C-alpha positions as CSV (number, residue, x, y, z in Angstrom):
1,M,89.3,74.3,172.6
2,F,92.2,76.7,173.3
3,D,93.7,77.0,169.8
4,M,91.2,79.6,168.5
5,R,89.3,77.1,166.4
6,S,86.2,77.7,168.5
7,S,86.5,81.4,168.1
8,A,86.5,81.0,164.3
9,I,83.6,78.6,164.4
10,M,81.6,81.1,166.5
11,D,82.5,83.9,164.1
12,D,81.1,81.8,161.2
13,Y,78.0,81.0,163.3
14,I,77.3,84.7,164.1
15,D,77.8,85.7,160.4
16,E,75.5,83.0,159.2
17,L,72.8,83.8,161.8
18,E,72.9,87.5,160.8
19,E,72.6,86.6,157.1
20,N,69.7,84.3,157.9
21,A,68.0,87.0,159.9
22,A,68.4,89.5,157.1
23,E,67.0,87.1,154.6
24,K,64.0,86.3,156.9
25,A,63.4,90.1,157.3
26,L,63.5,90.6,153.5
27,A,61.0,87.8,153.0
28,D,58.7,89.3,155.7
29,I,58.9,92.7,154.1
30,K,58.0,91.4,150.7
31,D,55.1,89.4,152.2
32,I,53.8,92.6,153.7
33,Y,54.1,94.4,150.3
34,H,52.4,91.5,148.5
35,M,49.4,91.7,150.9
36,S,49.3,95.6,151.0
37,F,50.1,97.0,147.5
38,R,47.0,97.5,145.5
39,H,48.6,98.2,142.1
40,P,52.2,96.9,142.4
41,T,54.6,97.9,139.6
42,G,57.5,95.9,141.2
43,F,59.9,98.8,141.0
44,Y,60.1,99.7,144.6
45,E,60.0,96.0,145.7
46,S,62.9,95.3,143.3
47,N,65.0,97.9,145.2
48,V,64.4,96.3,148.6
49,R,67.2,93.8,149.1
50,V,69.8,92.5,151.5
51,S,72.9,94.8,151.5
52,N,76.3,93.6,150.2
53,S,77.4,93.1,153.8
54,G,74.6,90.5,154.1
55,T,73.4,91.8,157.4
56,E,70.9,94.5,156.7
57,V,67.8,95.1,154.5
58,T,67.7,98.4,152.6
59,D,65.7,100.0,149.8
60,G,68.7,101.7,148.3
61,G,68.5,104.9,150.3
62,Y,69.4,108.0,148.3
63,S,70.4,105.9,145.3
64,G,67.1,104.1,145.3
65,P,63.5,105.2,145.2
66,V,62.9,108.4,147.1
67,Y,59.5,107.4,148.3
68,G,60.8,104.7,150.7
69,P,60.2,106.8,153.9
70,W,56.7,107.6,152.8
71,L,55.9,104.0,152.2
72,E,57.4,103.1,155.5
73,G,55.4,105.8,157.3
74,V,58.3,107.9,158.5
75,G,58.3,110.6,155.8
76,S,57.2,114.2,156.2
77,R,54.4,113.6,153.8
78,N,52.8,111.0,156.1
79,A,51.9,113.8,158.5
80,T,49.9,115.7,155.9
81,T,48.2,112.8,154.0
82,R,45.8,110.0,155.1
83,F,48.4,107.4,154.2
84,K,50.3,106.5,157.3
85,G,52.6,103.9,155.8
86,Y,53.0,100.1,155.7
87,H,55.6,99.9,158.4
88,A,57.0,96.8,156.7
89,F,60.6,97.3,157.9
90,R,59.5,97.9,161.5
91,I,57.1,94.9,161.5
92,A,59.8,92.7,160.0
93,A,62.4,93.8,162.5
94,E,60.1,93.2,165.4
95,K,59.2,89.7,164.0
96,V,62.9,88.8,163.5
97,Q,63.7,90.0,167.1
98,R,61.0,87.7,168.5
99,E,62.3,84.7,166.4
100,I,66.1,85.2,166.5
101,E,66.7,83.0,169.5
102,A,64.9,80.1,168.0
103,M,66.6,80.7,164.7
104,G,70.0,80.6,166.5
105,Y,69.2,77.4,168.3
106,R,68.1,75.7,165.0
107,L,71.2,76.9,163.1
108,F,73.5,75.8,165.9
109,D,71.9,72.4,166.1
110,T,71.9,71.8,162.4
111,N,75.2,73.3,161.3
112,Y,77.6,73.9,164.2
113,Q,77.0,71.6,167.1
114,D,79.2,68.8,165.6
115,R,82.1,71.2,164.9
116,F,83.0,71.5,168.6
């Protein structure tokens, strides 16, 4: 208990929980796109992925498609067009926030409880 093993276990737990949350958010975002896109080409969706750090979902930013803010509904064009955005990132983030506690309990029970 006092030899820092528990600290290392908790670090692993937190990292895995963050990665699981990012993967869940990515799946939720893609589900929203599949339900919403009328004529999908797959290009924008292929640029939406979990970052190399494994803890955030991104569309590539400046190196990816430039119409990401418009699709999300936060671009300057949204104020001047009828299209108000899909809000997929926002919806997915809210959903993960509601479910993160239960995800954490499940992960701890299945992978980490026996390590203490």
